[in-house]
Every structure is written in C-alpha cells, then in structure tokens.
C-alpha positions, -999 to +999 in steps of 0.1 A: +001+000+001+030+025+008+044+019-027+012+027-040+010+057-028+043+066-032+042+060-069+010+078-070+028+109-052+056+108-076+035+111-104+015+137-089+046+155-081+058+152-119+028+167-137+026+198-108+064+200-125+051+198-159+027+220-152+049+245-131+074+239-165+046+250-188+033+280-172+071+294-175+067+285-213+035+306-216+053+335-205+087+328-220+068+330-253+055+361-241+086+377-235+100+362-267+070+378-292+079+414-277+112+413-294+112+384-316+085+378-348+060+355-338+060+329-364+099+327-362+097+323-324+072+292-329+091+275-360+125+276-340+107+263-315+089+233-324+121+226-348+143+220-321+116+205-293+106+180-324+139+169-332+153+165-298+119+144-290+126+127-321+160+117-311+148+106-273+122+087-290+151+071-316+174+062-293+163+055-258+132+040-240+124+065-217+090+075-238+083+042-256+094+018-278+105+035-309+086+019-343+091+028-377+065+056-388+041+038-415+048+055-453+003+062-452+006+082-424+030+106-445+004+126-452-016+126-425+008+135-400+017+166-424-017+177-427-035+167-394-003+171-371+018+198-387-009+220-404-032+221-373-001+226-352+009+254-374-023+272-378-024+269-341+010+282-329+003+313-353-028+323-334-015+318-300+016+334-305+000+370-321-024+365-293+003+368-268+019+399-284-016+419-278-025+407-242-011+391-212+001+354-209-023+345-177-051+356-202-041+333-235-037+305-210-073+309-194-091+310-227-070+277-238-083+262-206-119+264-222-106+240-247-118+209-234-155+227-233-154+233-272-141+198-280-175+185-259-197+209-282-178+197-314-183+156-309-199+141-336-220+121-313-257+121-313-263+133-271-297+132-252-315+160-250-303+161-209-265+156-224-269+181-248-282+208-226-254+197-199-230+205-230-245+238-239-243+250-205-206+238-199-202+262-233-218+291-219-199+292-184-169+295-206-181+320-230-189+338-193-155+335-182-145+351-218-165+378-214-152+387-180-118+393-193-129+408-225-156+433-213-136+459-199-119+465-232-151+464-253-158+502-247-121+511-260-113+523-297-077+508-300-086+471-305-073+462-276-090+430-271-080+421-302-053+394-278-083+380-263-101+375-296-071+356-308-067+339-275-102+325-280-094+317-315-063+301-308-082+277-276-106+268-309-077+257-332-057+237-301-094+218-303-091+209-338-053+203-328-066+177-302-093+163-327-063+156-351-038+140-328-070+116-316-071+101-353-034+097-354-030+083-322-050+055-334-017+041-354+013+060-332+023+066-301+014+100-284+048+107-281+052+101-319+026+121-329+038+153-311+078+148-325+067+145-356+035+168-355+063+197-341+090+192-372+064+190-396+047+226-379+082+243-382+088+235-419+051+242-428+060+278-411+095+279-422+088+303-455+069+333-432+097+325-406+121+334-433+100+363-447+094+381-410+138+374-407+142+390-438+118+422-428+126+427-390+158+425-365+163+394-349+179+404-315+203+379-303+203+389-269+215+362-245+181+367-223+162+357-254+183+328-265+182+312-226+142+319-223+138+304-264+162+270-247+142+272-218+109+271-237+120+241-259+138+223-234+121+227-202+084+236-217+088+210-248+106+178-239+108+179-199+076+186-194+063+165-226+084+135-209+071+137-173+032+140-191+038+109-213+056+092-182+021+098-159+001+089-191+013+052-193+006+046-155-028+068-150-059+072-174-061+102-193-093+118-180-070+115-142-038+136-165-059+159-179-076+175-149-039+189-144-044+211-172-070+234-155-037+245-133-022+259-164-036+295-162-028+296-123+011+284-127+011+310-156-003+339-139+023+332-109+051+331-137+037+362-155+036+380-124+068+372-111+088+372-147+070+400-167+055+423-136+018+416-151-011+426-123-030+398-113-070+411-109-102+401-093-111+399-125-094+368-138-103+350-109-139+355-114-130+344-152-108+317-142-141+306-121-164+301-149-145+284-171-129+256-150-170+256-138-179+248-177-150+223-181-163+207-149-194+200-163-187+193-198-167+164-180-187+147-159-194+111-168-220+102-189-242+075-179-244+044-200-277+045-209-268+078-225-235+073-245-245+036-257-219+021-280-185+032-283-180+064-300-160+057-335-143+091-332-126+086-300-098+057-305-069+059-281-062+092-269-026+110-276-002+126-250-013+164-249+003+195-236-002+233-244 
C-alpha cells in the first residue's frame, strides 16, 4: 500500500512540475514575441523541440519503444498534425503579442468545452443541455476578460479574441491527434507534428527574418532554450510518463492548473498584474470544464464513440 501511495505521489509531483514548466513556457513566449517575430519564435521552438523528442524516441526507451512510421501516415502527419499545429501556434503567438500570458492560458483552458460541443455523437437532450451549459459558462468567463476592453477604440481586446481562436484551433489539433493516436504513440505524434509544423512555417519565418531584426541577446536565447528544453522536452516527458500509468482523464485534470502557474510566472517574470477579474473568469471557465467532463451515464452513451480512439499525449 505504501508503494502504491509513493508511486502516485511521484506521478502527481511530476505532473505538477510539468504544469509549472508549462506556465513558465507561456510567460517565456510572451516575453519573446515582444522582441522576436512571432512565427519565427514558434517555428524555431517546434523545430528544435520536435527533433529533440524524435531523438529521444529513436535512441532511448524513456517515452516508449521506437517503431518506424508507416508510409500511409506521412500525409496525415503533414496535414492533420503539422498543419493543424502550425495554424495554432501562429494565432497563439500573435495573441501573446496583444494580451497577457495568463489571459491566453485561461482561454486555452476552455478547449475541453469546445471539444465537448464539437463531438460528432448524438447526445440525449439532457446531455446536450449540459454540454451547452458548459459552453455558456466558459463563454461567460471569456466575456469577463474581454468586457472591459470592448468600449475602447484601439482594439486592445484583439488579444482576447485571438486567444479564443487559439483555443478553438488547439481543440482542432487535439481532434487530429486523436485520429493519429489510433496508429502512433502520443510522443510520436507530437514529435512528428512539431518538426512538420516548423517546416510549414519556415517560408513565413524566413520572410519575417528578412523584414525585421531578430536580436540574439543572451536573455532572449536563454528563454527560447527554456521553452524548447523545459516547456517542450522535459514537461512533455513527465506528461508522457504519467499517461503510461494513469488514465487520460485523471492526467488531464492537471491542465486546469496551467492558467494559475502561468499567472504566477507572468507576475514574477513579466510584472503582469494579478486582477480579481482573472479569478472570476477562471472560476467560470473551470466550472464549465468541470460540468462538461462529468461522466456520461451508460444509458446515454450507448456504443463506444468511433471518433475517440486511443488518446495521444497532449500538452500546451
């Protein structure tokens, strides 16, 4: 019994560390896009993190056994994985140029609600009402964040709307990963999606470099390395390890802590203010996520959803 408790404690501490590292990653990207072009920032991070993850998979057994990718999955990995992830990171990084890191992280936390509404199954009237109630709570949280800026004329609320769009694009990427996860391990899906997303973005990133300066200051390079190593490889490794021992739903509960860790990092590292409005919005969004994640009774779910499949390992 003590061994089981100690093992669960180690998994929990590992997930808390991963969430903490991802909070720093979000604050770090917010810092980087104030000085570097946003697409260049995302593409270089994905290229380095994707290749490092691929090397870890290829040379070690830390993230599971290595198996060659079937040729039939090359095109889906380019479009479902790489292109979807590239679209997400463009909007995510642009959102961070216009609003705080904690706001964007909070909007991303609503992605499970959009996934619930997006599902192709036919729910019962009670389940449908619960899904839309969850979406309404999440949207109420978004409204709390955006409302103070709506009366202004300088489009200062653009970041919140881009953050909301990034949340939807992250949901779409998760759905594509779910399909790919029926054929590959989650770590493989992420590694191959990352470097392919970098390739998709490379022409845009090159155009950015040619039209605006990219200062290579030590602090900027150091933060990017943190995002690659800590927010990419290390956090993802901890996440992967937990998912090999716990069910996905249990691990994904730790996602709810990412807005809080992002807020703490942003307050310390970037000096972003901590507002009461953020906590009100957080309570509404998490209430929607909690309501949407309630288990479906067997009489409502019926047969297994063919769109589910084995879930891949996901992080921010």
